[in-house]
N, C-alpha and C positions, 0 to 999 in steps of 0.2 A: 226428915222422915225417921221414925223410931229406928235406932241402929240395930236393934235385935233382928229386925227384918233381914239385915244383911248378914248376920250371924247365922241365922236360919238357914240362908240360902246357900252358905257354904259349908255348914257344920252339921247337916242331918244325914250324910252319907249318899252314896251313889244313887239311889232311888229318889232321895227328897231334894238333893241339892240342885240348883238352877244357876245359870248365869246372870249377872247383873247387867242391865242396860247401861248405856252411855250416861245417861242422867244420874240413875242411881249410883254409879261408880263415882261420879264427881261429887255427889252429896256424901257418899261414903268417906271419900278422902277429905272432904272438907270437914267431916266432924271428927276425924282422926287428927288432922292437923291443928284443929283448935282444941284438941283434948276436951271436947264437950262429953265424951263417954268415959267410962272407967278404964283404967289401964288393963285390966283383966279383960275387958271386952275387946280392947284394941288387939291383944295379943291373941286372944281366942279366934278373932276374925282373920288375922294374918296367918295364922296356922291352917285354918280351915281353907282359906283362900289359895294357899300353896298346894294343898292336897287336892283340891277340887279338879284341875288347876285353873289359873288366871286365863282369861281370853284376851284377844287384841283390843276388843271394844272396851273391856274393863279397865285395861292399861291406858287407853286413850282417854277415857273419861277422868281417870285418877290423874293423869299427867296435866289434863286441862285445869284441874283444880289446883295443882301445884303451881301452875303458871301465873295464876292470880296472886300469889304470894312472894315470887321470886323478884329481887331488885336486879334489874338487868343493867349491864354497862357495855355498850356496843364497841367492839374492837373491830376495826376495818381490816380487810385482808387476812382473815384468821380461819384457824381450823380447830375446831373442838374435839378434844380426846376425851372419849368416854372411858374413865377407869373405874373398876370396882372399889368400893368403899372399904373392903375387908382386906386389902393390901395385897402385897407380894410377900410370899413367905420363903420361897427357896432361890430367888434370883434377884439381882439389883435392878433397879430403875435404869432406863437409858435415856427418857425424854429431855433431861436438861443439855445432854450432849447434842441430842438431834437439833434442839434449839440453836445451839451455837453453830453448828453446820448449817443451818437454815437462815441464820442472820443476814447474811449478804443478799438473800432472795427476797428480803421483806416480808416473808411469810411469818404471822403471828401464831403461836401455839398457846390454846387454852385448856387449862386443868382445874378441876375442882376438887376439894378436899375437906375432910372434917375428922372428927375423932374416929377411932376404929368401930366398925359395925361387924355383925356377924357374917361369915362363921369361919373365915380362914385364919384369923389371928395373924395377920402378916404385918408388914411395915407399910405405912399409909402414904398417900400423896403429900399429906400434910406434914408428915415426919421429915420427908426429903425438903419440901419447899420452906420450911421454916428454919432449916439448918445450913442451907447453902445459899450463895449468891446466884441469882437466876439472871440469864441474859436479858437484854432489854426487850427482845420479842417473846419471852415466855412470860406468860400471864397466869398467875394463881389466884383463884378466888376461894376464899374460905366460906364455908357454907354457914358458919355461925353468924356471917355477916349478911350474905345475899339470900339465905332461906332459913331464918332462925327456927320456924315451926318445925321443919324437919329435923334440925339439929337437936331440938328439945326431946325428940322422941327416941333419941339413942339410948337412954337408959333403958326403957321398955324393951327395945329390941335386943339389947346385950342381956337381959334377964331372960328372954325368951331363947336366945342363943342359936338360932336357926336361920338359914336364909329364907327370905320372904319376898314378896312381889316389889317390895321397895327396892331391893337389890338391882332391879331392872329399871324402875322408874327413875332412880336417882343418878344414873349413869350420864344423862345428856340432858341437862337443865336448860340448856339453850341460853346460858348466862351472858355471852357476848354477842348473841344475835348473829352467829357465825353462818355463812352460807355453806360451808362444808363440815362434815363431822366424820370421824371414824371411832368405831369401838371394837373391843374384842369379843369373840365368840368361841366357845369350846366346840361344839358340833354343829355340823351342817344343817340339821333339822331345825336349829333355832335361827338360821338366817332369814327365812321367810317370815317368821314371827317378828322379828327385829326390824326388817324392812317394812312391813305392814304398819308397826307401831310408830317408827320414827322418820321414814324417809321423806313424807311429805312436809317435814319441818325444815328441810335443807333443800339447797340447790343440787348438792350431790352428796349422797350418804354411803359411807363404805364400813364394811366388817371385815375382819382379819382374824385367823387363826393365831392370835397372839399368845405370847408368854403369860401364863397364869391367869388367862382371861382379860389380858390388857390388850391396849392397841400397839403393842411392842413385838415386832417379829424377832425372834431368836433363832429359829430353826425352820426348815421347809414347812410352807403352809400356804392356804389359799387365801386370797383376797377377793370380795365380793364388793361390787360397786353398783349402786342403783342411781337412776337419773333423778331421783327426788320426787317421783310419783309412783314408784314401786312397780311400774308396769314392765320394766325390764331390767334384770340383774346380771351383770357381766361378771365371769369368774376368770381368775387368773392364778397361776401357780408361782409363787416366790420362793426360791431356793437360795439361800446365802451362799452355798458351795459353788454355784453358777458364778457368783461374783467374787470367788476367791477367798470367802470368809470362813475360817474354821474355828468358830468360837464354840467352846464346850459349855453347855448349861450344867448347872449345879443341882444336885438332887439332895442336898442337905440343907436344912434351915440357915438361913443367912441372918447376921446380926445388922442391926441400923449401922455400926461403924463399918463393917465390911461394905455395906450398900454404898455409903457415902464415900469410902476409898475408892471404889471402882469409878466414881465420878470424878473424883479429884485427881486420881492418879491412873487414868484408864490405860488399859493395854493397847497395843496396835490393833489386835484383832477386835477389840471391843469398839474403837473409834471406826473401824470399817463397818461394823455393824450398825452404828450410829448413822453413817453416811446411807447406808442401804434403807433404813427406816426413814431418813430424811427423804430419799429419792421417792420411796412408796408415798410420803405426804405431798410432795410436789406433783406427782402423778394424779393423785386424789383430787387435788384442788386445780387441776388442769393447767398447771405451769408447763407440763411437758406431755408430749403425746405418748410416752411409755416410761416404764420404771428404768429401762436400759438407758434411754437417752438422759433422764435426769441424774442416773449414777454416774454416767460418763462425764456429764457436765460438773458435778461436784469434786471429780477427780482430776479435772484439767488444771 
């Protein structure tokens, strides 16, 4: 279809805007991925789409178009971690330590990365995974290899400099065909939308109030788990202090060097925090009936 039709749908204001149907969204995404339209049109659509804003049906159509271009590599007994591609700015990552804690359990962790995208300007998954040795159960997939068409849109996105619908679409590409997935969420109202977008792609889908929008718990927060159909969502409170963890988050920008140092020379509290995150992941993947049971087992 003529791409201008989609720009018109999202860019004419509250009275003229309309939501795209599933097939329209799929076609829109296909044209953007193929860059068969001008960069200005892509940027214009993404901005209007964000302001409209995006709907669940539109996200699902766009994700279906992405599926057709992703090179999957199945990893058995795995949990997909949905990280934002704009990185972490104020705190280090913890997933490499979590993977080490989980190695004996046999659970594989899946992360994906690429060059920085808008808008946080943080340290990316790629920055970390390309500079340290990962444990054998930690699997990193570079988008330049598994989804080059999305990678090639990075320059356009950086020129726009704003968050767009792509920030949601790209977090969970189902690269390893995992049965389980967890991603971060800032606010509770987004839980329902994320469940409706992603839950039927997994046996069990979880969201957590993670640090800087990541699936990493650094302080007291909520965990939501869907049974994979989105019909029922269970909510849990997870408080590190309950487990005797007193890690203090940073409020200053962190350097890559400091982030890496936290992983190579972790403090005792940071290692405890890694065990708690590991316990959450074991609970999400149905290895244990509760986070408490999993945490106790990891400390035996």
